[in-house]
Biotite code that builds the C-alpha atoms (Angstrom):
import biotite.structure as struc

atoms = struc.array([
    struc.Atom([0.000, 0.000, 0.000], chain_id="A", res_id=1, res_name="MET", atom_name="CA", element="C"),
    struc.Atom([1.324, 3.415, -0.966], chain_id="A", res_id=2, res_name="LYS", atom_name="CA", element="C"),
    struc.Atom([2.077, 5.633, 2.030], chain_id="A", res_id=3, res_name="SER", atom_name="CA", element="C"),
    struc.Atom([0.721, 9.153, 2.285], chain_id="A", res_id=4, res_name="LEU", atom_name="CA", element="C"),
    struc.Atom([3.073, 11.973, 1.363], chain_id="A", res_id=5, res_name="ASP", atom_name="CA", element="C"),
    struc.Atom([1.552, 15.162, 2.713], chain_id="A", res_id=6, res_name="PHE", atom_name="CA", element="C"),
    struc.Atom([4.892, 16.959, 2.849], chain_id="A", res_id=7, res_name="TYR", atom_name="CA", element="C"),
    struc.Atom([5.539, 16.676, -0.890], chain_id="A", res_id=8, res_name="THR", atom_name="CA", element="C"),
    struc.Atom([1.976, 17.638, -1.738], chain_id="A", res_id=9, res_name="ALA", atom_name="CA", element="C"),
    struc.Atom([2.086, 20.591, 0.637], chain_id="A", res_id=10, res_name="PHE", atom_name="CA", element="C"),
    struc.Atom([5.377, 21.934, -0.741], chain_id="A", res_id=11, res_name="VAL", atom_name="CA", element="C"),
    struc.Atom([4.397, 21.511, -4.383], chain_id="A", res_id=12, res_name="GLN", atom_name="CA", element="C"),
    struc.Atom([0.698, 22.350, -4.289], chain_id="A", res_id=13, res_name="LEU", atom_name="CA", element="C"),
    struc.Atom([0.321, 25.066, -1.649], chain_id="A", res_id=14, res_name="THR", atom_name="CA", element="C"),
    struc.Atom([1.941, 27.956, -3.614], chain_id="A", res_id=15, res_name="PRO", atom_name="CA", element="C"),
    struc.Atom([-0.421, 27.308, -6.507], chain_id="A", res_id=16, res_name="SER", atom_name="CA", element="C"),
    struc.Atom([-3.431, 27.108, -4.202], chain_id="A", res_id=17, res_name="LEU", atom_name="CA", element="C"),
    struc.Atom([-2.495, 30.355, -2.468], chain_id="A", res_id=18, res_name="LEU", atom_name="CA", element="C"),
    struc.Atom([-2.525, 32.096, -5.857], chain_id="A", res_id=19, res_name="GLU", atom_name="CA", element="C"),
    struc.Atom([-5.931, 30.547, -6.502], chain_id="A", res_id=20, res_name="ALA", atom_name="CA", element="C"),
    struc.Atom([-7.079, 31.691, -3.053], chain_id="A", res_id=21, res_name="LEU", atom_name="CA", element="C"),
    struc.Atom([-6.328, 35.293, -3.974], chain_id="A", res_id=22, res_name="TRP", atom_name="CA", element="C"),
    struc.Atom([-8.327, 34.786, -7.177], chain_id="A", res_id=23, res_name="LEU", atom_name="CA", element="C"),
    struc.Atom([-11.412, 33.495, -5.361], chain_id="A", res_id=24, res_name="ILE", atom_name="CA", element="C"),
    struc.Atom([-11.226, 36.321, -2.810], chain_id="A", res_id=25, res_name="ILE", atom_name="CA", element="C"),
    struc.Atom([-11.225, 38.898, -5.626], chain_id="A", res_id=26, res_name="VAL", atom_name="CA", element="C"),
    struc.Atom([-13.985, 36.940, -7.367], chain_id="A", res_id=27, res_name="LEU", atom_name="CA", element="C"),
    struc.Atom([-16.080, 36.807, -4.198], chain_id="A", res_id=28, res_name="SER", atom_name="CA", element="C"),
    struc.Atom([-15.725, 40.550, -3.573], chain_id="A", res_id=29, res_name="VAL", atom_name="CA", element="C"),
    struc.Atom([-16.717, 41.415, -7.161], chain_id="A", res_id=30, res_name="CYS", atom_name="CA", element="C"),
    struc.Atom([-19.606, 38.942, -7.234], chain_id="A", res_id=31, res_name="ALA", atom_name="CA", element="C"),
    struc.Atom([-20.865, 40.052, -3.830], chain_id="A", res_id=32, res_name="PHE", atom_name="CA", element="C"),
    struc.Atom([-20.826, 43.694, -4.906], chain_id="A", res_id=33, res_name="ALA", atom_name="CA", element="C"),
    struc.Atom([-22.999, 42.714, -7.871], chain_id="A", res_id=34, res_name="LEU", atom_name="CA", element="C"),
    struc.Atom([-25.223, 40.598, -5.609], chain_id="A", res_id=35, res_name="ALA", atom_name="CA", element="C"),
    struc.Atom([-25.633, 43.529, -3.225], chain_id="A", res_id=36, res_name="PHE", atom_name="CA", element="C"),
    struc.Atom([-26.833, 45.815, -6.010], chain_id="A", res_id=37, res_name="GLY", atom_name="CA", element="C"),
    struc.Atom([-29.102, 43.186, -7.560], chain_id="A", res_id=38, res_name="VAL", atom_name="CA", element="C"),
    struc.Atom([-30.556, 42.243, -4.187], chain_id="A", res_id=39, res_name="GLY", atom_name="CA", element="C"),
    struc.Atom([-31.277, 45.818, -3.164], chain_id="A", res_id=40, res_name="MET", atom_name="CA", element="C"),
    struc.Atom([-32.941, 46.644, -6.490], chain_id="A", res_id=41, res_name="LEU", atom_name="CA", element="C"),
    struc.Atom([-35.124, 43.534, -6.322], chain_id="A", res_id=42, res_name="ILE", atom_name="CA", element="C"),
    struc.Atom([-36.072, 44.230, -2.710], chain_id="A", res_id=43, res_name="ALA", atom_name="CA", element="C"),
    struc.Atom([-37.029, 47.840, -3.431], chain_id="A", res_id=44, res_name="LEU", atom_name="CA", element="C"),
    struc.Atom([-38.928, 46.786, -6.545], chain_id="A", res_id=45, res_name="GLY", atom_name="CA", element="C"),
    struc.Atom([-40.917, 44.149, -4.680], chain_id="A", res_id=46, res_name="ARG", atom_name="CA", element="C"),
    struc.Atom([-41.806, 46.550, -1.866], chain_id="A", res_id=47, res_name="ILE", atom_name="CA", element="C"),
    struc.Atom([-42.444, 49.806, -3.716], chain_id="A", res_id=48, res_name="PHE", atom_name="CA", element="C"),
    struc.Atom([-42.874, 48.729, -7.345], chain_id="A", res_id=49, res_name="GLY", atom_name="CA", element="C"),
    struc.Atom([-46.181, 48.489, -9.139], chain_id="A", res_id=50, res_name="LYS", atom_name="CA", element="C"),
    struc.Atom([-47.939, 45.139, -9.441], chain_id="A", res_id=51, res_name="ARG", atom_name="CA", element="C"),
    struc.Atom([-46.474, 44.173, -12.874], chain_id="A", res_id=52, res_name="PRO", atom_name="CA", element="C"),
    struc.Atom([-42.945, 44.900, -11.620], chain_id="A", res_id=53, res_name="ILE", atom_name="CA", element="C"),
    struc.Atom([-43.545, 42.862, -8.468], chain_id="A", res_id=54, res_name="GLN", atom_name="CA", element="C"),
    struc.Atom([-44.874, 39.966, -10.560], chain_id="A", res_id=55, res_name="THR", atom_name="CA", element="C"),
    struc.Atom([-41.867, 39.968, -12.901], chain_id="A", res_id=56, res_name="VAL", atom_name="CA", element="C"),
    struc.Atom([-39.392, 40.155, -10.012], chain_id="A", res_id=57, res_name="LEU", atom_name="CA", element="C"),
    struc.Atom([-41.142, 37.351, -8.121], chain_id="A", res_id=58, res_name="THR", atom_name="CA", element="C"),
    struc.Atom([-41.069, 35.147, -11.233], chain_id="A", res_id=59, res_name="ALA", atom_name="CA", element="C"),
    struc.Atom([-37.364, 35.911, -11.694], chain_id="A", res_id=60, res_name="PHE", atom_name="CA", element="C"),
    struc.Atom([-36.677, 34.965, -8.067], chain_id="A", res_id=61, res_name="LEU", atom_name="CA", element="C"),
    struc.Atom([-38.492, 31.660, -8.491], chain_id="A", res_id=62, res_name="GLU", atom_name="CA", element="C"),
    struc.Atom([-36.510, 30.943, -11.656], chain_id="A", res_id=63, res_name="LEU", atom_name="CA", element="C"),
    struc.Atom([-33.141, 31.558, -10.011], chain_id="A", res_id=64, res_name="ILE", atom_name="CA", element="C"),
    struc.Atom([-33.949, 29.855, -6.708], chain_id="A", res_id=65, res_name="ARG", atom_name="CA", element="C"),
    struc.Atom([-35.516, 26.912, -8.519], chain_id="A", res_id=66, res_name="GLY", atom_name="CA", element="C"),
    struc.Atom([-32.397, 26.013, -10.525], chain_id="A", res_id=67, res_name="THR", atom_name="CA", element="C"),
    struc.Atom([-28.968, 24.899, -9.251], chain_id="A", res_id=68, res_name="PRO", atom_name="CA", element="C"),
    struc.Atom([-26.152, 27.421, -9.113], chain_id="A", res_id=69, res_name="LEU", atom_name="CA", element="C"),
    struc.Atom([-23.949, 25.125, -11.215], chain_id="A", res_id=70, res_name="LEU", atom_name="CA", element="C"),
    struc.Atom([-26.524, 25.080, -14.020], chain_id="A", res_id=71, res_name="VAL", atom_name="CA", element="C"),
    struc.Atom([-26.709, 28.879, -13.899], chain_id="A", res_id=72, res_name="GLN", atom_name="CA", element="C"),
    struc.Atom([-22.924, 29.199, -14.139], chain_id="A", res_id=73, res_name="LEU", atom_name="CA", element="C"),
    struc.Atom([-22.839, 26.847, -17.127], chain_id="A", res_id=74, res_name="LEU", atom_name="CA", element="C"),
    struc.Atom([-25.701, 28.752, -18.752], chain_id="A", res_id=75, res_name="TYR", atom_name="CA", element="C"),
    struc.Atom([-23.984, 32.125, -18.315], chain_id="A", res_id=76, res_name="VAL", atom_name="CA", element="C"),
    struc.Atom([-20.650, 30.816, -19.593], chain_id="A", res_id=77, res_name="TYR", atom_name="CA", element="C"),
    struc.Atom([-21.805, 28.729, -22.560], chain_id="A", res_id=78, res_name="TYR", atom_name="CA", element="C"),
    struc.Atom([-25.362, 29.702, -23.511], chain_id="A", res_id=79, res_name="VAL", atom_name="CA", element="C"),
    struc.Atom([-25.579, 33.474, -23.003], chain_id="A", res_id=80, res_name="ILE", atom_name="CA", element="C"),
    struc.Atom([-22.593, 34.249, -25.306], chain_id="A", res_id=81, res_name="PRO", atom_name="CA", element="C"),
    struc.Atom([-24.071, 31.930, -27.941], chain_id="A", res_id=82, res_name="GLU", atom_name="CA", element="C"),
    struc.Atom([-27.445, 33.691, -27.775], chain_id="A", res_id=83, res_name="ILE", atom_name="CA", element="C"),
    struc.Atom([-25.818, 37.124, -28.093], chain_id="A", res_id=84, res_name="PHE", atom_name="CA", element="C"),
    struc.Atom([-23.641, 35.867, -30.946], chain_id="A", res_id=85, res_name="THR", atom_name="CA", element="C"),
    struc.Atom([-26.636, 34.621, -32.935], chain_id="A", res_id=86, res_name="ARG", atom_name="CA", element="C"),
    struc.Atom([-28.677, 37.772, -32.342], chain_id="A", res_id=87, res_name="VAL", atom_name="CA", element="C"),
    struc.Atom([-25.888, 40.261, -33.119], chain_id="A", res_id=88, res_name="ILE", atom_name="CA", element="C"),
    struc.Atom([-24.772, 38.161, -36.093], chain_id="A", res_id=89, res_name="ASP", atom_name="CA", element="C"),
    struc.Atom([-28.019, 39.186, -37.799], chain_id="A", res_id=90, res_name="LEU", atom_name="CA", element="C"),
    struc.Atom([-26.598, 42.723, -38.110], chain_id="A", res_id=91, res_name="TRP", atom_name="CA", element="C"),
    struc.Atom([-22.842, 42.116, -37.805], chain_id="A", res_id=92, res_name="ILE", atom_name="CA", element="C"),
    struc.Atom([-21.748, 39.053, -39.810], chain_id="A", res_id=93, res_name="PRO", atom_name="CA", element="C"),
    struc.Atom([-19.125, 36.755, -38.289], chain_id="A", res_id=94, res_name="ASP", atom_name="CA", element="C"),
    struc.Atom([-19.542, 38.360, -34.870], chain_id="A", res_id=95, res_name="TYR", atom_name="CA", element="C"),
    struc.Atom([-18.598, 36.115, -31.965], chain_id="A", res_id=96, res_name="HIS", atom_name="CA", element="C"),
    struc.Atom([-19.016, 37.022, -28.302], chain_id="A", res_id=97, res_name="MET", atom_name="CA", element="C"),
    struc.Atom([-16.471, 35.743, -25.806], chain_id="A", res_id=98, res_name="ASN", atom_name="CA", element="C"),
    struc.Atom([-17.084, 35.763, -22.068], chain_id="A", res_id=99, res_name="LEU", atom_name="CA", element="C"),
    struc.Atom([-14.180, 34.966, -19.759], chain_id="A", res_id=100, res_name="SER", atom_name="CA", element="C"),
    struc.Atom([-14.579, 32.392, -17.005], chain_id="A", res_id=101, res_name="ALA", atom_name="CA", element="C"),
    struc.Atom([-13.985, 35.105, -14.413], chain_id="A", res_id=102, res_name="PHE", atom_name="CA", element="C"),
    struc.Atom([-16.678, 37.398, -15.847], chain_id="A", res_id=103, res_name="ALA", atom_name="CA", element="C"),
    struc.Atom([-19.137, 34.507, -16.128], chain_id="A", res_id=104, res_name="ALA", atom_name="CA", element="C"),
    struc.Atom([-18.401, 33.546, -12.527], chain_id="A", res_id=105, res_name="SER", atom_name="CA", element="C"),
    struc.Atom([-19.020, 37.092, -11.292], chain_id="A", res_id=106, res_name="VAL", atom_name="CA", element="C"),
    struc.Atom([-22.301, 37.320, -13.212], chain_id="A", res_id=107, res_name="ILE", atom_name="CA", element="C"),
    struc.Atom([-23.528, 33.856, -12.230], chain_id="A", res_id=108, res_name="GLY", atom_name="CA", element="C"),
    struc.Atom([-22.665, 34.150, -8.545], chain_id="A", res_id=109, res_name="LEU", atom_name="CA", element="C"),
    struc.Atom([-23.806, 37.780, -8.388], chain_id="A", res_id=110, res_name="GLY", atom_name="CA", element="C"),
    struc.Atom([-27.255, 37.133, -9.824], chain_id="A", res_id=111, res_name="ILE", atom_name="CA", element="C"),
    struc.Atom([-27.788, 33.942, -7.822], chain_id="A", res_id=112, res_name="ASN", atom_name="CA", element="C"),
    struc.Atom([-26.805, 35.437, -4.493], chain_id="A", res_id=113, res_name="TYR", atom_name="CA", element="C"),
    struc.Atom([-28.518, 38.713, -5.344], chain_id="A", res_id=114, res_name="GLY", atom_name="CA", element="C"),
    struc.Atom([-31.836, 36.879, -5.374], chain_id="A", res_id=115, res_name="CYS", atom_name="CA", element="C"),
    struc.Atom([-31.206, 35.496, -1.903], chain_id="A", res_id=116, res_name="TYR", atom_name="CA", element="C"),
    struc.Atom([-29.913, 38.814, -0.583], chain_id="A", res_id=117, res_name="LEU", atom_name="CA", element="C"),
    struc.Atom([-33.096, 40.469, -1.837], chain_id="A", res_id=118, res_name="SER", atom_name="CA", element="C"),
    struc.Atom([-35.033, 38.541, 0.810], chain_id="A", res_id=119, res_name="GLU", atom_name="CA", element="C"),
    struc.Atom([-32.593, 39.738, 3.469], chain_id="A", res_id=120, res_name="VAL", atom_name="CA", element="C"),
    struc.Atom([-32.983, 43.349, 2.355], chain_id="A", res_id=121, res_name="PHE", atom_name="CA", element="C"),
    struc.Atom([-36.737, 43.031, 1.984], chain_id="A", res_id=122, res_name="ARG", atom_name="CA", element="C"),
    struc.Atom([-37.227, 41.667, 5.498], chain_id="A", res_id=123, res_name="SER", atom_name="CA", element="C"),
    struc.Atom([-34.876, 44.263, 7.015], chain_id="A", res_id=124, res_name="SER", atom_name="CA", element="C"),
    struc.Atom([-36.647, 47.119, 5.207], chain_id="A", res_id=125, res_name="LEU", atom_name="CA", element="C"),
    struc.Atom([-40.040, 45.881, 6.375], chain_id="A", res_id=126, res_name="LEU", atom_name="CA", element="C"),
    struc.Atom([-38.696, 45.628, 9.927], chain_id="A", res_id=127, res_name="ALA", atom_name="CA", element="C"),
    struc.Atom([-38.303, 49.421, 10.138], chain_id="A", res_id=128, res_name="ILE", atom_name="CA", element="C"),
    struc.Atom([-41.289, 51.096, 11.783], chain_id="A", res_id=129, res_name="ASP", atom_name="CA", element="C"),
    struc.Atom([-43.395, 52.915, 9.188], chain_id="A", res_id=130, res_name="LYS", atom_name="CA", element="C"),
    struc.Atom([-43.873, 55.662, 11.750], chain_id="A", res_id=131, res_name="GLY", atom_name="CA", element="C"),
    struc.Atom([-40.322, 56.790, 11.053], chain_id="A", res_id=132, res_name="GLN", atom_name="CA", element="C"),
    struc.Atom([-41.184, 57.452, 7.415], chain_id="A", res_id=133, res_name="ILE", atom_name="CA", element="C"),
    struc.Atom([-44.310, 59.330, 8.437], chain_id="A", res_id=134, res_name="GLU", atom_name="CA", element="C"),
    struc.Atom([-42.270, 61.440, 10.868], chain_id="A", res_id=135, res_name="ALA", atom_name="CA", element="C"),
    struc.Atom([-39.759, 62.266, 8.123], chain_id="A", res_id=136, res_name="CYS", atom_name="CA", element="C"),
    struc.Atom([-42.548, 63.304, 5.765], chain_id="A", res_id=137, res_name="LEU", atom_name="CA", element="C"),
    struc.Atom([-44.003, 65.506, 8.501], chain_id="A", res_id=138, res_name="ALA", atom_name="CA", element="C"),
    struc.Atom([-40.604, 67.193, 8.875], chain_id="A", res_id=139, res_name="LEU", atom_name="CA", element="C"),
    struc.Atom([-40.498, 68.051, 5.184], chain_id="A", res_id=140, res_name="GLY", atom_name="CA", element="C"),
    struc.Atom([-38.435, 65.138, 3.850], chain_id="A", res_id=141, res_name="TYR", atom_name="CA", element="C"),
    struc.Atom([-39.441, 63.600, 0.547], chain_id="A", res_id=142, res_name="THR", atom_name="CA", element="C"),
    struc.Atom([-40.176, 59.883, 0.503], chain_id="A", res_id=143, res_name="HIS", atom_name="CA", element="C"),
    struc.Atom([-36.900, 59.231, -1.318], chain_id="A", res_id=144, res_name="ARG", atom_name="CA", element="C"),
    struc.Atom([-34.920, 61.251, 1.243], chain_id="A", res_id=145, res_name="GLN", atom_name="CA", element="C"),
    struc.Atom([-36.592, 59.360, 4.078], chain_id="A", res_id=146, res_name="ALA", atom_name="CA", element="C"),
    struc.Atom([-35.651, 56.047, 2.474], chain_id="A", res_id=147, res_name="MET", atom_name="CA", element="C"),
    struc.Atom([-32.010, 56.871, 1.739], chain_id="A", res_id=148, res_name="PHE", atom_name="CA", element="C"),
    struc.Atom([-31.222, 58.852, 4.899], chain_id="A", res_id=149, res_name="HIS", atom_name="CA", element="C"),
    struc.Atom([-33.277, 57.025, 7.538], chain_id="A", res_id=150, res_name="ILE", atom_name="CA", element="C"),
    struc.Atom([-34.727, 53.664, 6.485], chain_id="A", res_id=151, res_name="VAL", atom_name="CA", element="C"),
    struc.Atom([-32.016, 52.066, 4.336], chain_id="A", res_id=152, res_name="ILE", atom_name="CA", element="C"),
    struc.Atom([-29.117, 52.832, 6.760], chain_id="A", res_id=153, res_name="PRO", atom_name="CA", element="C"),
    struc.Atom([-31.044, 51.213, 9.635], chain_id="A", res_id=154, res_name="GLN", atom_name="CA", element="C"),
    struc.Atom([-32.052, 48.220, 7.540], chain_id="A", res_id=155, res_name="SER", atom_name="CA", element="C"),
    struc.Atom([-28.434, 47.786, 6.457], chain_id="A", res_id=156, res_name="PHE", atom_name="CA", element="C"),
    struc.Atom([-27.350, 47.398, 10.092], chain_id="A", res_id=157, res_name="LEU", atom_name="CA", element="C"),
    struc.Atom([-30.042, 44.766, 10.608], chain_id="A", res_id=158, res_name="ILE", atom_name="CA", element="C"),
    struc.Atom([-28.936, 42.857, 7.514], chain_id="A", res_id=159, res_name="SER", atom_name="CA", element="C"),
    struc.Atom([-25.173, 42.867, 8.226], chain_id="A", res_id=160, res_name="LEU", atom_name="CA", element="C"),
    struc.Atom([-24.956, 39.464, 9.992], chain_id="A", res_id=161, res_name="PRO", atom_name="CA", element="C"),
    struc.Atom([-26.815, 37.515, 7.268], chain_id="A", res_id=162, res_name="PRO", atom_name="CA", element="C"),
    struc.Atom([-24.805, 39.387, 4.638], chain_id="A", res_id=163, res_name="LEU", atom_name="CA", element="C"),
    struc.Atom([-21.622, 38.095, 6.264], chain_id="A", res_id=164, res_name="GLY", atom_name="CA", element="C"),
    struc.Atom([-22.971, 34.552, 6.259], chain_id="A", res_id=165, res_name="ASN", atom_name="CA", element="C"),
    struc.Atom([-23.868, 34.781, 2.584], chain_id="A", res_id=166, res_name="TYR", atom_name="CA", element="C"),
    struc.Atom([-20.404, 36.115, 1.728], chain_id="A", res_id=167, res_name="PHE", atom_name="CA", element="C"),
    struc.Atom([-18.864, 33.158, 3.548], chain_id="A", res_id=168, res_name="ASN", atom_name="CA", element="C"),
    struc.Atom([-21.134, 30.793, 1.617], chain_id="A", res_id=169, res_name="ALA", atom_name="CA", element="C"),
    struc.Atom([-20.261, 32.471, -1.681], chain_id="A", res_id=170, res_name="MET", atom_name="CA", element="C"),
    struc.Atom([-16.556, 32.113, -0.954], chain_id="A", res_id=171, res_name="LEU", atom_name="CA", element="C"),
    struc.Atom([-17.040, 28.346, -0.749], chain_id="A", res_id=172, res_name="LYS", atom_name="CA", element="C"),
    struc.Atom([-19.383, 28.196, -3.734], chain_id="A", res_id=173, res_name="ASP", atom_name="CA", element="C"),
    struc.Atom([-16.613, 29.586, -5.935], chain_id="A", res_id=174, res_name="THR", atom_name="CA", element="C"),
    struc.Atom([-15.422, 25.971, -6.098], chain_id="A", res_id=175, res_name="SER", atom_name="CA", element="C"),
    struc.Atom([-18.238, 25.376, -8.610], chain_id="A", res_id=176, res_name="LEU", atom_name="CA", element="C"),
    struc.Atom([-16.503, 27.764, -10.996], chain_id="A", res_id=177, res_name="CYS", atom_name="CA", element="C"),
    struc.Atom([-14.013, 24.994, -11.747], chain_id="A", res_id=178, res_name="ALA", atom_name="CA", element="C"),
    struc.Atom([-16.716, 23.563, -14.033], chain_id="A", res_id=179, res_name="PHE", atom_name="CA", element="C"),
    struc.Atom([-16.419, 26.617, -16.290], chain_id="A", res_id=180, res_name="ILE", atom_name="CA", element="C"),
    struc.Atom([-12.606, 26.374, -16.364], chain_id="A", res_id=181, res_name="THR", atom_name="CA", element="C"),
    struc.Atom([-11.837, 29.110, -13.839], chain_id="A", res_id=182, res_name="LEU", atom_name="CA", element="C"),
    struc.Atom([-8.396, 28.386, -12.408], chain_id="A", res_id=183, res_name="GLY", atom_name="CA", element="C"),
    struc.Atom([-9.456, 28.388, -8.765], chain_id="A", res_id=184, res_name="GLU", atom_name="CA", element="C"),
    struc.Atom([-8.557, 26.026, -5.915], chain_id="A", res_id=185, res_name="ILE", atom_name="CA", element="C"),
    struc.Atom([-10.505, 22.947, -7.004], chain_id="A", res_id=186, res_name="ILE", atom_name="CA", element="C"),
    struc.Atom([-9.372, 23.059, -10.633], chain_id="A", res_id=187, res_name="LEU", atom_name="CA", element="C"),
    struc.Atom([-5.725, 23.372, -9.601], chain_id="A", res_id=188, res_name="LYS", atom_name="CA", element="C"),
    struc.Atom([-6.175, 20.584, -7.053], chain_id="A", res_id=189, res_name="THR", atom_name="CA", element="C"),
    struc.Atom([-7.709, 18.288, -9.667], chain_id="A", res_id=190, res_name="GLN", atom_name="CA", element="C"),
    struc.Atom([-4.852, 18.962, -12.075], chain_id="A", res_id=191, res_name="ALA", atom_name="CA", element="C"),
    struc.Atom([-2.191, 18.294, -9.448], chain_id="A", res_id=192, res_name="TYR", atom_name="CA", element="C"),
    struc.Atom([-3.884, 15.140, -8.150], chain_id="A", res_id=193, res_name="ALA", atom_name="CA", element="C"),
    struc.Atom([-4.218, 13.695, -11.656], chain_id="A", res_id=194, res_name="SER", atom_name="CA", element="C"),
    struc.Atom([-0.521, 14.303, -12.351], chain_id="A", res_id=195, res_name="GLN", atom_name="CA", element="C"),
    struc.Atom([0.925, 13.025, -9.071], chain_id="A", res_id=196, res_name="THR", atom_name="CA", element="C"),
    struc.Atom([-1.785, 10.581, -7.887], chain_id="A", res_id=197, res_name="PHE", atom_name="CA", element="C"),
    struc.Atom([-1.564, 12.237, -4.458], chain_id="A", res_id=198, res_name="LEU", atom_name="CA", element="C"),
    struc.Atom([-5.342, 12.411, -4.329], chain_id="A", res_id=199, res_name="THR", atom_name="CA", element="C"),
    struc.Atom([-5.908, 12.191, -0.574], chain_id="A", res_id=200, res_name="ILE", atom_name="CA", element="C"),
    struc.Atom([-3.185, 14.688, 0.186], chain_id="A", res_id=201, res_name="GLU", atom_name="CA", element="C"),
    struc.Atom([-4.255, 17.169, -2.510], chain_id="A", res_id=202, res_name="SER", atom_name="CA", element="C"),
    struc.Atom([-7.909, 17.397, -1.573], chain_id="A", res_id=203, res_name="TYR", atom_name="CA", element="C"),
    struc.Atom([-7.115, 17.449, 2.145], chain_id="A", res_id=204, res_name="THR", atom_name="CA", element="C"),
    struc.Atom([-4.853, 20.465, 1.628], chain_id="A", res_id=205, res_name="ILE", atom_name="CA", element="C"),
    struc.Atom([-7.523, 22.168, -0.504], chain_id="A", res_id=206, res_name="ALA", atom_name="CA", element="C"),
    struc.Atom([-10.126, 21.588, 2.198], chain_id="A", res_id=207, res_name="ALA", atom_name="CA", element="C"),
    struc.Atom([-7.723, 22.978, 4.783], chain_id="A", res_id=208, res_name="GLY", atom_name="CA", element="C"),
    struc.Atom([-7.283, 26.209, 2.835], chain_id="A", res_id=209, res_name="ILE", atom_name="CA", element="C"),
    struc.Atom([-11.044, 26.708, 2.652], chain_id="A", res_id=210, res_name="TYR", atom_name="CA", element="C"),
    struc.Atom([-11.281, 26.099, 6.407], chain_id="A", res_id=211, res_name="LEU", atom_name="CA", element="C"),
    struc.Atom([-8.487, 28.568, 7.165], chain_id="A", res_id=212, res_name="ILE", atom_name="CA", element="C"),
    struc.Atom([-10.498, 31.266, 5.401], chain_id="A", res_id=213, res_name="VAL", atom_name="CA", element="C"),
    struc.Atom([-14.088, 30.344, 6.255], chain_id="A", res_id=214, res_name="SER", atom_name="CA", element="C"),
    struc.Atom([-13.741, 29.613, 9.991], chain_id="A", res_id=215, res_name="ILE", atom_name="CA", element="C"),
    struc.Atom([-12.283, 33.034, 10.970], chain_id="A", res_id=216, res_name="PRO", atom_name="CA", element="C"),
    struc.Atom([-14.793, 34.720, 8.668], chain_id="A", res_id=217, res_name="LEU", atom_name="CA", element="C"),
    struc.Atom([-17.643, 32.852, 10.348], chain_id="A", res_id=218, res_name="GLY", atom_name="CA", element="C"),
    struc.Atom([-16.349, 33.821, 13.785], chain_id="A", res_id=219, res_name="GLN", atom_name="CA", element="C"),
    struc.Atom([-16.139, 37.473, 12.712], chain_id="A", res_id=220, res_name="ALA", atom_name="CA", element="C"),
    struc.Atom([-19.748, 37.376, 11.504], chain_id="A", res_id=221, res_name="VAL", atom_name="CA", element="C"),
    struc.Atom([-20.950, 35.922, 14.811], chain_id="A", res_id=222, res_name="ARG", atom_name="CA", element="C"),
    struc.Atom([-18.997, 38.561, 16.751], chain_id="A", res_id=223, res_name="LEU", atom_name="CA", element="C"),
    struc.Atom([-20.523, 41.293, 14.606], chain_id="A", res_id=224, res_name="LEU", atom_name="CA", element="C"),
    struc.Atom([-23.987, 39.850, 15.170], chain_id="A", res_id=225, res_name="GLU", atom_name="CA", element="C"),
    struc.Atom([-23.549, 39.872, 18.961], chain_id="A", res_id=226, res_name="ARG", atom_name="CA", element="C"),
    struc.Atom([-22.382, 43.485, 18.923], chain_id="A", res_id=227, res_name="ARG", atom_name="CA", element="C"),
    struc.Atom([-25.177, 44.664, 16.666], chain_id="A", res_id=228, res_name="LEU", atom_name="CA", element="C"),
    struc.Atom([-27.803, 43.111, 18.927], chain_id="A", res_id=229, res_name="ARG", atom_name="CA", element="C"),
    struc.Atom([-26.844, 45.690, 21.547], chain_id="A", res_id=230, res_name="LYS", atom_name="CA", element="C"),
    struc.Atom([-27.508, 48.602, 19.202], chain_id="A", res_id=231, res_name="HIS", atom_name="CA", element="C"),
    struc.Atom([-30.352, 47.496, 16.931], chain_id="A", res_id=232, res_name="VAL", atom_name="CA", element="C"),
])
């Protein structure tokens, strides 16, 4: 039976995985920024939009939440560019749209998590007492000013802990981006394991890197949640 060789795997694989770790951190930040914007727009549209807008947004939420994230990533990477290519080719012959794995990952993760964040924002916005808006209107504020200066800042504080949890989850879900050829931790681990046959060692090291990042992040979110409970 072949003995385990964690030392060799650690020395050879870790530098590559640390580069990939930086990539997934940048990816997570970009995708979460997109998710934040998408989620806030959907939440505001479902609360204050007219009935047709609410219906369209609800249908979109059901579509995204009803399909796996992996399928959505594959669709964004392979199908969306093909659709755009065929449509634009009607006016511009021989046009071909290319979408990088990184861009597809940002879009796929951002839209998927944006739908889930919209529920966080929606519940936090509805948690603010409507009397505060009425008081602002009585003081001469417009409805928009009341929302952006009073309601949204308070709702953001309420939503911070779940936002941290979703960011932690997104960081781990970046592993799915290996299926669209993004050179992140899992793809590099697969390549190394197939070349060296150090399968146990490779995937154990990869799991360890995810734990090193996700555990402190989870602890920070819980600490933030405890502190916010004293002020919200």
